[in-house]
C-alpha positions as CSV (number, residue, x, y, z in Angstrom):
1,M,0.0,0.0,0.0
2,D,2.8,2.4,0.9
3,E,4.5,1.7,-2.5
4,L,1.3,2.7,-4.3
5,L,1.1,6.0,-2.4
6,I,4.8,6.7,-3.2
7,K,4.2,6.0,-6.9
8,C,1.1,8.2,-6.9
9,S,2.8,11.1,-5.3
10,F,5.7,10.7,-7.7
11,F,3.4,10.9,-10.8
12,E,1.5,13.8,-9.3
13,R,4.8,15.7,-8.9
14,E,5.8,14.8,-12.4
15,K,2.4,16.0,-13.7
16,K,2.8,19.4,-11.9
17,M,6.3,19.8,-13.3
18,A,5.0,19.3,-16.9
19,Q,2.4,22.0,-16.3
20,R,4.8,24.7,-15.2
21,K,5.4,27.3,-17.8
22,D,8.6,29.3,-18.2
23,V,8.5,33.1,-17.5
24,H,9.6,35.7,-20.0
25,V,10.3,39.4,-19.6
26,V,9.7,41.2,-22.9
27,L,9.3,44.8,-24.2
28,A,5.9,45.6,-25.5
29,N,5.1,47.9,-28.4
30,S,3.7,50.4,-25.8
31,G,7.2,50.7,-24.3
32,K,6.2,48.9,-21.1
33,W,7.7,45.6,-20.0
34,H,5.5,42.5,-19.9
35,V,5.9,39.4,-17.8
36,V,4.6,36.6,-20.0
37,R,4.1,32.9,-19.2
38,E,5.3,30.7,-22.1
39,G,2.4,29.9,-24.4
40,N,0.2,32.7,-23.2
41,T,-0.8,35.5,-25.6
42,R,-1.6,38.1,-22.9
43,P,0.9,39.3,-20.3
44,T,0.6,38.1,-16.7
45,Q,1.7,41.5,-15.6
46,T,2.8,44.8,-17.1
47,C,5.5,47.1,-15.6
48,N,6.9,50.5,-16.4
49,T,10.6,49.4,-16.1
50,Q,12.5,46.2,-17.0
51,R,13.8,46.1,-13.4
52,D,10.3,46.0,-12.0
53,A,9.3,43.3,-14.4
54,L,12.3,41.3,-13.4
55,V,11.4,41.4,-9.8
56,V,7.9,40.2,-10.5
57,A,9.0,37.5,-13.0
58,R,11.7,36.1,-10.6
59,E,9.0,35.7,-7.9
60,Y,6.9,33.7,-10.4
61,A,9.9,31.6,-11.6
62,V,11.1,30.8,-8.0
63,R,7.6,30.0,-6.8
64,D,6.9,27.7,-9.7
65,Q,10.4,26.4,-10.1
66,T,10.7,27.3,-13.8
67,T,13.1,29.2,-16.0
68,L,13.2,32.9,-16.4
69,F,14.1,34.3,-19.8
70,I,15.1,38.0,-20.1
71,H,14.7,39.5,-23.5
72,N,16.6,42.5,-24.9
73,L,15.0,45.5,-26.8
74,A,15.2,43.5,-30.1
75,G,13.3,40.6,-28.5
76,D,16.3,38.2,-28.4
77,V,17.0,36.2,-25.2
78,R,19.7,38.2,-23.4
79,R,19.9,36.0,-20.3
80,Q,18.2,33.1,-18.6
81,H,18.0,31.9,-15.0
82,S,16.9,28.4,-14.0
83,Y,15.0,28.0,-10.8
84,L,14.3,24.3,-11.3
85,P,14.7,22.1,-8.3
86,R,18.1,20.5,-7.8
87,T,18.2,16.8,-8.0
88,S,20.4,14.8,-5.6
89,T,23.5,13.2,-7.1
90,R,23.9,10.7,-4.3
């Protein structure tokens, strides 16, 4: 019975990991910075400065254990930070 519970919790954790979406900070046409979840067409949040957007996006990425992508003015990925959980190497 305990083995079944362990397997179920493992698969639930894997399912949640698959549902997590990476977070992007991009410049909008309006000149404001958007925090956008990967796959979404609308921004999760809009900020006046890139710094403010980074603070918000990092909170989302850390909370959801995803990757944060920071885009430059041209829209290319300038930097990325992974907040994925570390796996034990033991």
